[in-house]
C-alpha positions in Angstrom: -0.2 0.2 0.1 2.4 2.6 1.0 4.7 1.5 -2.1 2.0 1.8 -4.4 1.7 5.3 -3.0 5.5 5.9 -3.4 5.2 5.3 -7.0 2.1 7.0 -7.6 4.3 9.9 -6.2 7.4 9.6 -7.8 5.4 9.1 -11.7 3.5 12.6 -10.6 7.3 13.9 -9.5 8.7 12.7 -12.9 6.0 14.3 -14.8 6.4 17.2 -12.9 10.0 17.6 -13.7 9.6 16.5 -17.1 7.9 19.3 -17.7 10.3 21.7 -16.2 13.2 20.1 -18.2 10.9 20.7 -21.5 10.6 24.5 -20.6 13.6 25.2 -19.7 15.5 23.1 -22.5 12.9 25.5 -25.4 14.0 28.5 -23.3 17.7 27.8 -23.5 17.2 27.0 -27.0 16.0 30.6 -27.7 18.6 32.0 -25.8 21.4 29.9 -27.4 20.2 31.1 -30.7 19.9 35.0 -29.8 24.1 34.8 -29.5 24.9 32.6 -32.8 24.6 34.1 -36.1 20.8 34.4 -37.3 20.1 32.3 -40.8 20.0 35.4 -43.9 16.6 35.2 -44.1 16.0 35.8 -40.5 18.8 39.0 -40.2 16.9 40.2 -43.1 13.2 40.0 -41.3 14.7 41.9 -38.5 17.0 44.9 -40.6 13.5 45.5 -42.4 11.4 45.8 -39.2 14.4 47.7 -37.4 14.0 49.7 -40.6 10.6 50.2 -40.6 10.3 51.4 -37.0 13.4 54.2 -37.3 11.2 55.7 -40.4 7.5 55.4 -38.2 9.5 57.3 -35.7 10.7 59.9 -38.3 7.5 60.2 -39.9 5.6 60.4 -36.5 3.2 57.5 -37.9 2.4 54.9 -40.9 5.5 54.6 -43.2 4.6 55.3 -46.7 0.8 56.1 -46.2 -1.2 58.1 -49.1 -4.0 60.2 -48.8 -6.3 57.1 -49.4 -5.0 56.0 -45.8 -5.7 59.5 -44.3 -9.1 59.9 -45.6 -10.2 56.6 -44.4 -8.6 56.6 -41.0 -10.2 60.1 -40.7 -14.0 58.8 -41.6 -13.6 55.9 -39.6 -12.4 58.4 -37.0 -15.5 60.3 -37.6 -17.9 57.3 -37.5 -17.0 56.1 -34.5 -17.0 59.6 -32.6 -20.8 59.3 -34.3 -21.2 55.9 -32.6 -19.4 56.3 -29.1 -19.1 60.2 -28.6 -17.0 62.6 -27.7 -13.4 62.2 -26.6 -9.8 61.4 -28.6 -10.6 57.8 -29.9 -6.7 57.3 -30.7 -5.3 57.4 -27.2 -6.5 54.9 -24.9 -9.3 55.7 -22.4 -8.1 56.7 -18.7 -10.4 54.7 -15.6 -10.7 56.3 -12.7 -12.1 53.8 -9.7 -12.7 55.1 -6.4 -12.3 53.3 -3.4 -15.7 52.7 -2.2 -17.3 54.4 0.8 -17.3 52.4 3.9 -19.3 53.6 7.4 -19.2 51.8 9.9 -22.7 51.0 11.7 -23.3 50.9 15.6 -23.7 47.7 17.1 
């Protein structure tokens, strides 16, 4: 009886440990991959992402967006403004939660 419980606990322990080991191996593979030289396609992809990031910071918005994009954006914002009311719809709303006021009642 005790032997069965020990074996059952050991199998549970074994499965838990194996899951953690697999996760750690997966994470360490990602870390070691960053230290190695990247695949040329991956390197090209990362370079293009970084290039777009710098261009978008300089432009202050989407890169290579023509007047059609701006027109569609303004129409969408106007439609949302009519549907949901006032406020700047390009920013995340700010929520203010106040603590409830509890009053002590005499016993």
